[in-house]
Backbone atoms as SQL, in Angstrom:
CREATE TABLE atoms (id INTEGER PRIMARY KEY, chain TEXT, resi INTEGER, resn TEXT, atom TEXT, x REAL, y REAL, z REAL);
INSERT INTO atoms VALUES
  (1, 'A', 1, 'MET', 'N', -10.112, -14.172, -5.463),
  (2, 'A', 1, 'MET', 'CA', -9.682, -13.000, -4.718),
  (3, 'A', 1, 'MET', 'C', -8.156, -12.906, -4.784),
  (4, 'A', 2, 'ALA', 'N', -7.665, -11.716, -5.046),
  (5, 'A', 2, 'ALA', 'CA', -6.224, -11.494, -5.181),
  (6, 'A', 2, 'ALA', 'C', -5.554, -11.412, -3.814),
  (7, 'A', 3, 'GLU', 'N', -4.297, -11.860, -3.773),
  (8, 'A', 3, 'GLU', 'CA', -3.477, -11.753, -2.572),
  (9, 'A', 3, 'GLU', 'C', -2.174, -11.062, -2.951),
  (10, 'A', 4, 'LEU', 'N', -1.578, -10.361, -1.998),
  (11, 'A', 4, 'LEU', 'CA', -0.354, -9.612, -2.251),
  (12, 'A', 4, 'LEU', 'C', 0.729, -10.506, -2.855),
  (13, 'A', 5, 'LYS', 'N', 0.810, -11.740, -2.393),
  (14, 'A', 5, 'LYS', 'CA', 1.837, -12.655, -2.893),
  (15, 'A', 5, 'LYS', 'C', 1.668, -12.949, -4.383),
  (16, 'A', 6, 'ASP', 'N', 0.495, -12.639, -4.950),
  (17, 'A', 6, 'ASP', 'CA', 0.277, -12.828, -6.385),
  (18, 'A', 6, 'ASP', 'C', 1.224, -11.965, -7.221),
  (19, 'A', 7, 'LEU', 'N', 1.754, -10.900, -6.639),
  (20, 'A', 7, 'LEU', 'CA', 2.671, -10.020, -7.366),
  (21, 'A', 7, 'LEU', 'C', 4.073, -10.605, -7.504),
  (22, 'A', 8, 'LEU', 'N', 4.442, -11.506, -6.610),
  (23, 'A', 8, 'LEU', 'CA', 5.797, -12.051, -6.616),
  (24, 'A', 8, 'LEU', 'C', 6.131, -12.722, -7.948),
  (25, 'A', 9, 'GLY', 'N', 7.283, -12.378, -8.478),
  (26, 'A', 9, 'GLY', 'CA', 7.737, -12.955, -9.730),
  (27, 'A', 9, 'GLY', 'C', 7.173, -12.298, -10.971),
  (28, 'A', 10, 'LYS', 'N', 6.166, -11.439, -10.804),
  (29, 'A', 10, 'LYS', 'CA', 5.584, -10.753, -11.952),
  (30, 'A', 10, 'LYS', 'C', 6.385, -9.478, -12.247),
  (31, 'A', 11, 'THR', 'N', 6.415, -9.111, -13.515),
  (32, 'A', 11, 'THR', 'CA', 7.085, -7.883, -13.939),
  (33, 'A', 11, 'THR', 'C', 6.022, -6.818, -14.174),
  (34, 'A', 12, 'MET', 'N', 6.236, -5.654, -13.578),
  (35, 'A', 12, 'MET', 'CA', 5.280, -4.569, -13.701),
  (36, 'A', 12, 'MET', 'C', 5.585, -3.714, -14.937),
  (37, 'A', 13, 'ALA', 'N', 4.515, -3.367, -15.661),
  (38, 'A', 13, 'ALA', 'CA', 4.627, -2.404, -16.750),
  (39, 'A', 13, 'ALA', 'C', 4.496, -0.995, -16.185),
  (40, 'A', 14, 'SER', 'N', 3.727, -0.874, -15.075),
  (41, 'A', 14, 'SER', 'CA', 3.589, 0.419, -14.401),
  (42, 'A', 14, 'SER', 'C', 3.112, 0.208, -12.967),
  (43, 'A', 15, 'VAL', 'N', 3.466, 1.161, -12.114),
  (44, 'A', 15, 'VAL', 'CA', 2.957, 1.243, -10.749),
  (45, 'A', 15, 'VAL', 'C', 2.590, 2.702, -10.539),
  (46, 'A', 16, 'GLU', 'N', 1.320, 2.961, -10.264),
  (47, 'A', 16, 'GLU', 'CA', 0.830, 4.335, -10.215),
  (48, 'A', 16, 'GLU', 'C', 0.211, 4.658, -8.858),
  (49, 'A', 17, 'ASN', 'N', 0.616, 5.787, -8.283),
  (50, 'A', 17, 'ASN', 'CA', 0.013, 6.320, -7.070),
  (51, 'A', 17, 'ASN', 'C', -1.121, 7.249, -7.501),
  (52, 'A', 18, 'VAL', 'N', -2.353, 6.915, -7.126),
  (53, 'A', 18, 'VAL', 'CA', -3.514, 7.715, -7.506),
  (54, 'A', 18, 'VAL', 'C', -3.962, 8.536, -6.303),
  (55, 'A', 19, 'ASN', 'N', -3.544, 9.789, -6.263),
  (56, 'A', 19, 'ASN', 'CA', -3.967, 10.750, -5.238),
  (57, 'A', 19, 'ASN', 'C', -3.730, 10.278, -3.811),
  (58, 'A', 20, 'ASP', 'N', -2.705, 9.487, -3.576),
  (59, 'A', 20, 'ASP', 'CA', -2.408, 8.934, -2.249),
  (60, 'A', 20, 'ASP', 'C', -3.567, 8.115, -1.675),
  (61, 'A', 21, 'GLU', 'N', -4.470, 7.642, -2.564),
  (62, 'A', 21, 'GLU', 'CA', -5.610, 6.842, -2.126),
  (63, 'A', 21, 'GLU', 'C', -5.560, 5.408, -2.626),
  (64, 'A', 22, 'GLU', 'N', -4.737, 5.148, -3.644),
  (65, 'A', 22, 'GLU', 'CA', -4.555, 3.789, -4.114),
  (66, 'A', 22, 'GLU', 'C', -3.283, 3.684, -4.927),
  (67, 'A', 23, 'LEU', 'N', -2.724, 2.485, -4.921),
  (68, 'A', 23, 'LEU', 'CA', -1.605, 2.143, -5.795),
  (69, 'A', 23, 'LEU', 'C', -2.124, 1.131, -6.798),
  (70, 'A', 24, 'VAL', 'N', -1.895, 1.389, -8.082),
  (71, 'A', 24, 'VAL', 'CA', -2.350, 0.486, -9.133),
  (72, 'A', 24, 'VAL', 'C', -1.118, -0.148, -9.780),
  (73, 'A', 25, 'PHE', 'N', -1.084, -1.471, -9.755),
  (74, 'A', 25, 'PHE', 'CA', -0.006, -2.261, -10.336),
  (75, 'A', 25, 'PHE', 'C', -0.523, -2.873, -11.631),
  (76, 'A', 26, 'THR', 'N', 0.173, -2.640, -12.739),
  (77, 'A', 26, 'THR', 'CA', -0.182, -3.252, -14.019),
  (78, 'A', 26, 'THR', 'C', 0.990, -4.103, -14.468),
  (79, 'A', 27, 'THR', 'N', 0.736, -5.396, -14.661),
  (80, 'A', 27, 'THR', 'CA', 1.805, -6.314, -15.071),
  (81, 'A', 27, 'THR', 'C', 2.039, -6.195, -16.575),
  (82, 'A', 28, 'THR', 'N', 3.163, -6.738, -17.033),
  (83, 'A', 28, 'THR', 'CA', 3.469, -6.725, -18.461),
  (84, 'A', 28, 'THR', 'C', 2.488, -7.585, -19.251),
  (85, 'A', 29, 'GLU', 'N', 1.760, -8.483, -18.554),
  (86, 'A', 29, 'GLU', 'CA', 0.721, -9.292, -19.210),
  (87, 'A', 29, 'GLU', 'C', -0.618, -8.565, -19.264),
  (88, 'A', 30, 'GLY', 'N', -0.690, -7.359, -18.676),
  (89, 'A', 30, 'GLY', 'CA', -1.925, -6.577, -18.700),
  (90, 'A', 30, 'GLY', 'C', -2.835, -6.788, -17.505),
  (91, 'A', 31, 'LYS', 'N', -2.458, -7.625, -16.568),
  (92, 'A', 31, 'LYS', 'CA', -3.258, -7.847, -15.345),
  (93, 'A', 31, 'LYS', 'C', -3.070, -6.642, -14.421),
  (94, 'A', 32, 'ARG', 'N', -4.173, -6.190, -13.813),
  (95, 'A', 32, 'ARG', 'CA', -4.119, -5.019, -12.923),
  (96, 'A', 32, 'ARG', 'C', -4.554, -5.403, -11.512),
  (97, 'A', 33, 'TYR', 'N', -3.822, -4.871, -10.542),
  (98, 'A', 33, 'TYR', 'CA', -4.129, -5.041, -9.123),
  (99, 'A', 33, 'TYR', 'C', -4.107, -3.668, -8.472),
  (100, 'A', 34, 'LYS', 'N', -4.752, -3.567, -7.297),
  (101, 'A', 34, 'LYS', 'CA', -4.686, -2.286, -6.599),
  (102, 'A', 34, 'LYS', 'C', -4.650, -2.484, -5.090),
  (103, 'A', 35, 'LEU', 'N', -3.908, -1.604, -4.438),
  (104, 'A', 35, 'LEU', 'CA', -3.962, -1.427, -2.986),
  (105, 'A', 35, 'LEU', 'C', -4.847, -0.217, -2.773),
  (106, 'A', 36, 'HIS', 'N', -5.862, -0.359, -1.948),
  (107, 'A', 36, 'HIS', 'CA', -6.831, 0.730, -1.782),
  (108, 'A', 36, 'HIS', 'C', -7.636, 0.515, -0.504),
  (109, 'A', 37, 'HIS', 'N', -8.519, 1.439, -0.237),
  (110, 'A', 37, 'HIS', 'CA', -9.482, 1.299, 0.848),
  (111, 'A', 37, 'HIS', 'C', -10.783, 1.937, 0.383),
  (112, 'A', 38, 'ASP', 'N', -11.895, 1.198, 0.503),
  (113, 'A', 38, 'ASP', 'CA', -13.201, 1.771, 0.176),
  (114, 'A', 38, 'ASP', 'C', -13.636, 2.622, 1.363),
  (115, 'A', 39, 'GLN', 'N', -13.579, 3.931, 1.190),
  (116, 'A', 39, 'GLN', 'CA', -13.871, 4.855, 2.286),
  (117, 'A', 39, 'GLN', 'C', -15.336, 4.794, 2.697),
  (118, 'A', 40, 'ASP', 'N', -15.558, 4.911, 3.998),
  (119, 'A', 40, 'ASP', 'CA', -16.895, 5.011, 4.566),
  (120, 'A', 40, 'ASP', 'C', -16.998, 6.383, 5.226),
  (121, 'A', 41, 'CYS', 'N', -18.083, 6.647, 5.915),
  (122, 'A', 41, 'CYS', 'CA', -18.348, 8.000, 6.402),
  (123, 'A', 41, 'CYS', 'C', -17.390, 8.486, 7.495),
  (124, 'A', 42, 'CYS', 'N', -17.005, 7.647, 8.401),
  (125, 'A', 42, 'CYS', 'CA', -16.281, 8.103, 9.599),
  (126, 'A', 42, 'CYS', 'C', -14.882, 7.514, 9.677),
  (127, 'A', 43, 'GLU', 'N', -14.180, 7.506, 8.544),
  (128, 'A', 43, 'GLU', 'CA', -12.846, 6.926, 8.492),
  (129, 'A', 43, 'GLU', 'C', -12.041, 7.590, 7.390),
  (130, 'A', 44, 'SER', 'N', -10.756, 7.388, 7.464),
  (131, 'A', 44, 'SER', 'CA', -9.856, 7.876, 6.426),
  (132, 'A', 44, 'SER', 'C', -8.657, 6.938, 6.373),
  (133, 'A', 45, 'VAL', 'N', -8.333, 6.442, 5.185),
  (134, 'A', 45, 'VAL', 'CA', -7.179, 5.584, 4.988),
  (135, 'A', 45, 'VAL', 'C', -6.461, 6.074, 3.737),
  (136, 'A', 46, 'THR', 'N', -5.241, 6.582, 3.922),
  (137, 'A', 46, 'THR', 'CA', -4.496, 7.151, 2.805),
  (138, 'A', 46, 'THR', 'C', -3.015, 6.784, 2.908),
  (139, 'A', 47, 'ILE', 'N', -2.313, 6.991, 1.801),
  (140, 'A', 47, 'ILE', 'CA', -0.871, 6.794, 1.783),
  (141, 'A', 47, 'ILE', 'C', -0.225, 7.960, 2.509),
  (142, 'A', 48, 'GLU', 'N', 0.503, 7.658, 3.551),
  (143, 'A', 48, 'GLU', 'CA', 1.190, 8.669, 4.354),
  (144, 'A', 48, 'GLU', 'C', 2.552, 9.016, 3.743),
  (145, 'A', 49, 'SER', 'N', 3.259, 7.991, 3.239),
  (146, 'A', 49, 'SER', 'CA', 4.557, 8.259, 2.626),
  (147, 'A', 49, 'SER', 'C', 4.982, 7.095, 1.738),
  (148, 'A', 50, 'ILE', 'N', 5.818, 7.423, 0.758),
  (149, 'A', 50, 'ILE', 'CA', 6.455, 6.428, -0.098),
  (150, 'A', 50, 'ILE', 'C', 7.946, 6.727, -0.064),
  (151, 'A', 51, 'VAL', 'N', 8.720, 5.746, 0.380),
  (152, 'A', 51, 'VAL', 'CA', 10.171, 5.883, 0.421),
  (153, 'A', 51, 'VAL', 'C', 10.736, 5.005, -0.687),
  (154, 'A', 52, 'GLY', 'N', 11.450, 5.602, -1.588),
  (155, 'A', 52, 'GLY', 'CA', 11.949, 4.902, -2.760),
  (156, 'A', 52, 'GLY', 'C', 11.222, 5.409, -3.988),
  (157, 'A', 53, 'ASP', 'N', 11.606, 4.885, -5.134),
  (158, 'A', 53, 'ASP', 'CA', 11.053, 5.314, -6.407),
  (159, 'A', 53, 'ASP', 'C', 10.188, 4.202, -6.996),
  (160, 'A', 54, 'LEU', 'N', 8.901, 4.483, -7.201),
  (161, 'A', 54, 'LEU', 'CA', 8.001, 3.471, -7.772),
  (162, 'A', 54, 'LEU', 'C', 8.511, 2.967, -9.120),
  (163, 'A', 55, 'ALA', 'N', 9.277, 3.769, -9.833),
  (164, 'A', 55, 'ALA', 'CA', 9.834, 3.350, -11.120),
  (165, 'A', 55, 'ALA', 'C', 10.786, 2.164, -10.958),
  (166, 'A', 56, 'ASP', 'N', 11.366, 1.991, -9.760),
  (167, 'A', 56, 'ASP', 'CA', 12.241, 0.844, -9.512),
  (168, 'A', 56, 'ASP', 'C', 11.486, -0.475, -9.516),
  (169, 'A', 57, 'LEU', 'N', 10.158, -0.416, -9.434),
  (170, 'A', 57, 'LEU', 'CA', 9.342, -1.631, -9.434),
  (171, 'A', 57, 'LEU', 'C', 8.908, -2.033, -10.840),
  (172, 'A', 58, 'VAL', 'N', 9.297, -1.244, -11.835),
  (173, 'A', 58, 'VAL', 'CA', 8.876, -1.463, -13.225),
  (174, 'A', 58, 'VAL', 'C', 10.022, -2.080, -14.026),
  (175, 'A', 59, 'GLY', 'N', 9.691, -3.099, -14.821),
  (176, 'A', 59, 'GLY', 'CA', 10.643, -3.662, -15.762),
  (177, 'A', 59, 'GLY', 'C', 11.495, -4.806, -15.246),
  (178, 'A', 60, 'GLU', 'N', 11.360, -5.164, -13.992),
  (179, 'A', 60, 'GLU', 'CA', 12.083, -6.288, -13.384),
  (180, 'A', 60, 'GLU', 'C', 11.087, -7.110, -12.569),
  (181, 'A', 61, 'PRO', 'N', 11.289, -8.408, -12.444),
  (182, 'A', 61, 'PRO', 'CA', 10.377, -9.216, -11.611),
  (183, 'A', 61, 'PRO', 'C', 10.378, -8.742, -10.155),
  (184, 'A', 62, 'LEU', 'N', 9.210, -8.754, -9.558),
  (185, 'A', 62, 'LEU', 'CA', 9.077, -8.366, -8.154),
  (186, 'A', 62, 'LEU', 'C', 9.590, -9.497, -7.274),
  (187, 'A', 63, 'LEU', 'N', 10.567, -9.190, -6.425),
  (188, 'A', 63, 'LEU', 'CA', 11.202, -10.183, -5.556),
  (189, 'A', 63, 'LEU', 'C', 10.650, -10.165, -4.137),
  (190, 'A', 64, 'VAL', 'N', 10.131, -9.008, -3.711),
  (191, 'A', 64, 'VAL', 'CA', 9.590, -8.839, -2.357),
  (192, 'A', 64, 'VAL', 'C', 8.247, -8.132, -2.460),
  (193, 'A', 65, 'ALA', 'N', 7.254, -8.653, -1.741),
  (194, 'A', 65, 'ALA', 'CA', 5.936, -8.022, -1.605),
  (195, 'A', 65, 'ALA', 'C', 5.429, -8.422, -0.227),
  (196, 'A', 66, 'GLU', 'N', 5.645, -7.552, 0.768),
  (197, 'A', 66, 'GLU', 'CA', 5.323, -7.876, 2.162),
  (198, 'A', 66, 'GLU', 'C', 4.442, -6.800, 2.772),
  (199, 'A', 67, 'GLU', 'N', 3.595, -7.233, 3.704),
  (200, 'A', 67, 'GLU', 'CA', 2.717, -6.331, 4.446),
  (201, 'A', 67, 'GLU', 'C', 2.897, -6.558, 5.937),
  (202, 'A', 68, 'SER', 'N', 2.860, -5.465, 6.700),
  (203, 'A', 68, 'SER', 'CA', 2.804, -5.553, 8.156),
  (204, 'A', 68, 'SER', 'C', 1.938, -4.404, 8.657),
  (205, 'A', 69, 'THR', 'N', 1.387, -4.581, 9.861),
  (206, 'A', 69, 'THR', 'CA', 0.528, -3.547, 10.442),
  (207, 'A', 69, 'THR', 'C', 0.946, -3.267, 11.879),
  (208, 'A', 70, 'SER', 'N', 0.527, -2.103, 12.364),
  (209, 'A', 70, 'SER', 'CA', 0.805, -1.726, 13.740),
  (210, 'A', 70, 'SER', 'C', -0.287, -0.790, 14.238),
  (211, 'A', 71, 'ASP', 'N', -0.604, -0.912, 15.530),
  (212, 'A', 71, 'ASP', 'CA', -1.539, 0.025, 16.151),
  (213, 'A', 71, 'ASP', 'C', -0.796, 1.011, 17.046),
  (214, 'A', 72, 'LYS', 'N', 0.509, 1.139, 16.800),
  (215, 'A', 72, 'LYS', 'CA', 1.341, 2.101, 17.519),
  (216, 'A', 72, 'LYS', 'C', 1.951, 3.055, 16.504),
  (217, 'A', 73, 'ASN', 'N', 2.085, 4.320, 16.884),
  (218, 'A', 73, 'ASN', 'CA', 2.687, 5.294, 15.984),
  (219, 'A', 73, 'ASN', 'C', 4.171, 5.006, 15.788),
  (220, 'A', 74, 'PRO', 'N', 4.667, 5.145, 14.550),
  (221, 'A', 74, 'PRO', 'CA', 6.106, 5.001, 14.331),
  (222, 'A', 74, 'PRO', 'C', 6.867, 6.065, 15.135),
  (223, 'A', 75, 'GLU', 'N', 8.108, 5.764, 15.457),
  (224, 'A', 75, 'GLU', 'CA', 8.925, 6.697, 16.232),
  (225, 'A', 75, 'GLU', 'C', 8.975, 8.055, 15.537),
  (226, 'A', 76, 'GLY', 'N', 8.738, 9.109, 16.295),
  (227, 'A', 76, 'GLY', 'CA', 8.783, 10.461, 15.765),
  (228, 'A', 76, 'GLY', 'C', 7.498, 10.943, 15.125),
  (229, 'A', 77, 'VAL', 'N', 6.465, 10.103, 15.071),
  (230, 'A', 77, 'VAL', 'CA', 5.198, 10.487, 14.449),
  (231, 'A', 77, 'VAL', 'C', 4.155, 10.685, 15.536),
  (232, 'A', 78, 'THR', 'N', 3.512, 11.838, 15.523),
  (233, 'A', 78, 'THR', 'CA', 2.389, 12.081, 16.433),
  (234, 'A', 78, 'THR', 'C', 1.222, 12.615, 15.615),
  (235, 'A', 79, 'LYS', 'N', 0.057, 12.137, 15.928),
  (236, 'A', 79, 'LYS', 'CA', -1.173, 12.593, 15.283),
  (237, 'A', 79, 'LYS', 'C', -2.034, 13.229, 16.358),
  (238, 'A', 80, 'GLU', 'N', -2.720, 14.305, 16.008),
  (239, 'A', 80, 'GLU', 'CA', -3.439, 15.073, 17.012),
  (240, 'A', 80, 'GLU', 'C', -4.667, 14.362, 17.573),
  (241, 'A', 81, 'TYR', 'N', -5.551, 13.902, 16.715),
  (242, 'A', 81, 'TYR', 'CA', -6.797, 13.290, 17.182),
  (243, 'A', 81, 'TYR', 'C', -6.850, 11.843, 16.723),
  (244, 'A', 82, 'GLN', 'N', -6.615, 10.907, 17.639),
  (245, 'A', 82, 'GLN', 'CA', -6.598, 9.498, 17.279),
  (246, 'A', 82, 'GLN', 'C', -7.513, 8.700, 18.208),
  (247, 'A', 83, 'ASP', 'N', -8.752, 8.470, 17.764),
  (248, 'A', 83, 'ASP', 'CA', -9.629, 7.567, 18.518),
  (249, 'A', 83, 'ASP', 'C', -9.177, 6.134, 18.282),
  (250, 'A', 84, 'SER', 'N', -9.037, 5.781, 17.002),
  (251, 'A', 84, 'SER', 'CA', -8.599, 4.448, 16.611),
  (252, 'A', 84, 'SER', 'C', -7.792, 4.613, 15.331),
  (253, 'A', 85, 'PHE', 'N', -6.682, 3.873, 15.219),
  (254, 'A', 85, 'PHE', 'CA', -5.855, 4.013, 14.025),
  (255, 'A', 85, 'PHE', 'C', -5.061, 2.745, 13.761),
  (256, 'A', 86, 'THR', 'N', -4.654, 2.582, 12.505),
  (257, 'A', 86, 'THR', 'CA', -3.831, 1.459, 12.085),
  (258, 'A', 86, 'THR', 'C', -2.826, 1.957, 11.058),
  (259, 'A', 87, 'TRP', 'N', -1.575, 1.599, 11.254),
  (260, 'A', 87, 'TRP', 'CA', -0.537, 1.832, 10.253),
  (261, 'A', 87, 'TRP', 'C', -0.361, 0.534, 9.473),
  (262, 'A', 88, 'THR', 'N', -0.318, 0.630, 8.150),
  (263, 'A', 88, 'THR', 'CA', -0.057, -0.534, 7.305),
  (264, 'A', 88, 'THR', 'C', 1.171, -0.222, 6.467),
  (265, 'A', 89, 'PHE', 'N', 2.133, -1.129, 6.519),
  (266, 'A', 89, 'PHE', 'CA', 3.406, -0.932, 5.833),
  (267, 'A', 89, 'PHE', 'C', 3.563, -1.988, 4.740),
  (268, 'A', 90, 'TYR', 'N', 4.006, -1.544, 3.570),
  (269, 'A', 90, 'TYR', 'CA', 4.283, -2.449, 2.462),
  (270, 'A', 90, 'TYR', 'C', 5.729, -2.278, 2.031),
  (271, 'A', 91, 'LYS', 'N', 6.392, -3.392, 1.785),
  (272, 'A', 91, 'LYS', 'CA', 7.760, -3.380, 1.265),
  (273, 'A', 91, 'LYS', 'C', 7.748, -4.139, -0.051),
  (274, 'A', 92, 'PHE', 'N', 8.234, -3.473, -1.085),
  (275, 'A', 92, 'PHE', 'CA', 8.344, -4.059, -2.415),
  (276, 'A', 92, 'PHE', 'C', 9.786, -3.934, -2.876),
  (277, 'A', 93, 'ALA', 'N', 10.246, -4.896, -3.673),
  (278, 'A', 93, 'ALA', 'CA', 11.608, -4.806, -4.187),
  (279, 'A', 93, 'ALA', 'C', 11.763, -5.569, -5.493),
  (280, 'A', 94, 'THR', 'N', 12.625, -5.029, -6.333),
  (281, 'A', 94, 'THR', 'CA', 13.131, -5.707, -7.523),
  (282, 'A', 94, 'THR', 'C', 14.654, -5.593, -7.444),
  (283, 'A', 95, 'ARG', 'N', 15.347, -6.077, -8.460),
  (284, 'A', 95, 'ARG', 'CA', 16.802, -5.916, -8.486),
  (285, 'A', 95, 'ARG', 'C', 17.196, -4.448, -8.579),
  (286, 'A', 96, 'LYS', 'N', 16.278, -3.589, -9.033),
  (287, 'A', 96, 'LYS', 'CA', 16.567, -2.160, -9.198),
  (288, 'A', 96, 'LYS', 'C', 16.487, -1.389, -7.876),
  (289, 'A', 97, 'GLY', 'N', 15.718, -1.881, -6.902),
  (290, 'A', 97, 'GLY', 'CA', 15.615, -1.153, -5.647),
  (291, 'A', 97, 'GLY', 'C', 14.409, -1.540, -4.815),
  (292, 'A', 98, 'TYR', 'N', 14.366, -0.940, -3.614),
  (293, 'A', 98, 'TYR', 'CA', 13.288, -1.158, -2.646),
  (294, 'A', 98, 'TYR', 'C', 12.352, 0.040, -2.615),
  (295, 'A', 99, 'VAL', 'N', 11.082, -0.226, -2.324),
  (296, 'A', 99, 'VAL', 'CA', 10.097, 0.822, -2.105),
  (297, 'A', 99, 'VAL', 'C', 9.298, 0.447, -0.863),
  (298, 'A', 100, 'ASP', 'N', 9.217, 1.379, 0.087),
  (299, 'A', 100, 'ASP', 'CA', 8.405, 1.202, 1.293),
  (300, 'A', 100, 'ASP', 'C', 7.231, 2.169, 1.224),
  (301, 'A', 101, 'VAL', 'N', 6.028, 1.638, 1.412),
  (302, 'A', 101, 'VAL', 'CA', 4.812, 2.448, 1.365),
  (303, 'A', 101, 'VAL', 'C', 4.151, 2.369, 2.731),
  (304, 'A', 102, 'ARG', 'N', 3.871, 3.533, 3.306),
  (305, 'A', 102, 'ARG', 'CA', 3.261, 3.611, 4.636),
  (306, 'A', 102, 'ARG', 'C', 1.865, 4.216, 4.508),
  (307, 'A', 103, 'TRP', 'N', 0.858, 3.432, 4.932),
  (308, 'A', 103, 'TRP', 'CA', -0.538, 3.880, 4.918),
  (309, 'A', 103, 'TRP', 'C', -0.959, 4.201, 6.348),
  (310, 'A', 104, 'TYR', 'N', -1.806, 5.219, 6.501),
  (311, 'A', 104, 'TYR', 'CA', -2.353, 5.571, 7.807),
  (312, 'A', 104, 'TYR', 'C', -3.875, 5.518, 7.712),
  (313, 'A', 105, 'GLY', 'N', -4.485, 4.729, 8.601),
  (314, 'A', 105, 'GLY', 'CA', -5.936, 4.633, 8.657),
  (315, 'A', 105, 'GLY', 'C', -6.434, 5.063, 10.020),
  (316, 'A', 106, 'GLU', 'N', -7.456, 5.900, 10.030),
  (317, 'A', 106, 'GLU', 'CA', -8.034, 6.344, 11.300),
  (318, 'A', 106, 'GLU', 'C', -9.553, 6.318, 11.201),
  (319, 'A', 107, 'SER', 'N', -10.189, 6.090, 12.358),
  (320, 'A', 107, 'SER', 'CA', -11.650, 6.075, 12.404),
  (321, 'A', 107, 'SER', 'C', -12.098, 6.343, 13.837),
  (322, 'A', 108, 'ASN', 'N', -13.409, 6.302, 14.024),
  (323, 'A', 108, 'ASN', 'CA', -13.950, 6.459, 15.368),
  (324, 'A', 108, 'ASN', 'C', -13.951, 5.127, 16.121),
  (325, 'A', 109, 'GLY', 'N', -13.391, 4.095, 15.513),
  (326, 'A', 109, 'GLY', 'CA', -13.298, 2.787, 16.155),
  (327, 'A', 109, 'GLY', 'C', -14.328, 1.785, 15.677),
  (328, 'A', 110, 'TYR', 'N', -15.294, 2.238, 14.896),
  (329, 'A', 110, 'TYR', 'CA', -16.344, 1.339, 14.410),
  (330, 'A', 110, 'TYR', 'C', -16.176, 0.963, 12.940),
  (331, 'A', 111, 'TYR', 'N', -15.153, 1.499, 12.298),
  (332, 'A', 111, 'TYR', 'CA', -14.966, 1.274, 10.873),
  (333, 'A', 111, 'TYR', 'C', -13.582, 0.693, 10.606),
  (334, 'A', 112, 'SER', 'N', -13.435, 0.072, 9.447),
  (335, 'A', 112, 'SER', 'CA', -12.159, -0.515, 9.057),
  (336, 'A', 112, 'SER', 'C', -11.123, 0.561, 8.794),
  (337, 'A', 113, 'GLU', 'N', -9.899, 0.275, 9.175),
  (338, 'A', 113, 'GLU', 'CA', -8.776, 1.179, 8.926),
  (339, 'A', 113, 'GLU', 'C', -7.732, 0.493, 8.061),
  (340, 'A', 114, 'GLY', 'N', -8.088, -0.671, 7.522),
  (341, 'A', 114, 'GLY', 'CA', -7.130, -1.485, 6.778),
  (342, 'A', 114, 'GLY', 'C', -7.074, -1.140, 5.305),
  (343, 'A', 115, 'VAL', 'N', -6.037, -1.664, 4.674),
  (344, 'A', 115, 'VAL', 'CA', -5.814, -1.504, 3.248),
  (345, 'A', 115, 'VAL', 'C', -6.160, -2.834, 2.570),
  (346, 'A', 116, 'ASP', 'N', -6.824, -2.763, 1.438),
  (347, 'A', 116, 'ASP', 'CA', -7.230, -3.958, 0.703),
  (348, 'A', 116, 'ASP', 'C', -6.383, -4.120, -0.543),
  (349, 'A', 117, 'PHE', 'N', -6.088, -5.370, -0.887),
  (350, 'A', 117, 'PHE', 'CA', -5.412, -5.698, -2.137),
  (351, 'A', 117, 'PHE', 'C', -6.415, -6.457, -2.981),
  (352, 'A', 118, 'ALA', 'N', -6.611, -6.014, -4.223),
  (353, 'A', 118, 'ALA', 'CA', -7.657, -6.637, -5.052),
  (354, 'A', 118, 'ALA', 'C', -7.302, -6.541, -6.531),
  (355, 'A', 119, 'ASP', 'N', -8.014, -7.327, -7.324),
  (356, 'A', 119, 'ASP', 'CA', -7.946, -7.161, -8.768),
  (357, 'A', 119, 'ASP', 'C', -8.534, -5.795, -9.117),
  (358, 'A', 120, 'ALA', 'N', -7.923, -5.133, -10.082),
  (359, 'A', 120, 'ALA', 'CA', -8.423, -3.806, -10.465),
  (360, 'A', 120, 'ALA', 'C', -9.283, -3.917, -11.713);
């Protein structure tokens, strides 16, 4: 099973945002990983925002790959209907720059709102 820390020190050939539903990381060795969520009936987990340029993660070894979560809305963010929700934040960096990815997951409280990291 893949872990986010597996990306550290690896050089990406590409990092692709697929419809704000997954990020696909392809290393220069051809290994592929993805951040995603397998959607179920009563939930939604998508990329809310990307700050920085994903191209900054390509061509240099990854120096930072961190995840954090929160069950509180970030300052200035309000959502209309929130039974249950989780914010998941990712910080990535190379010598070229930083990229922050913010995921928002919501459900009726009975389903997962988390983001998964896996082999692609």
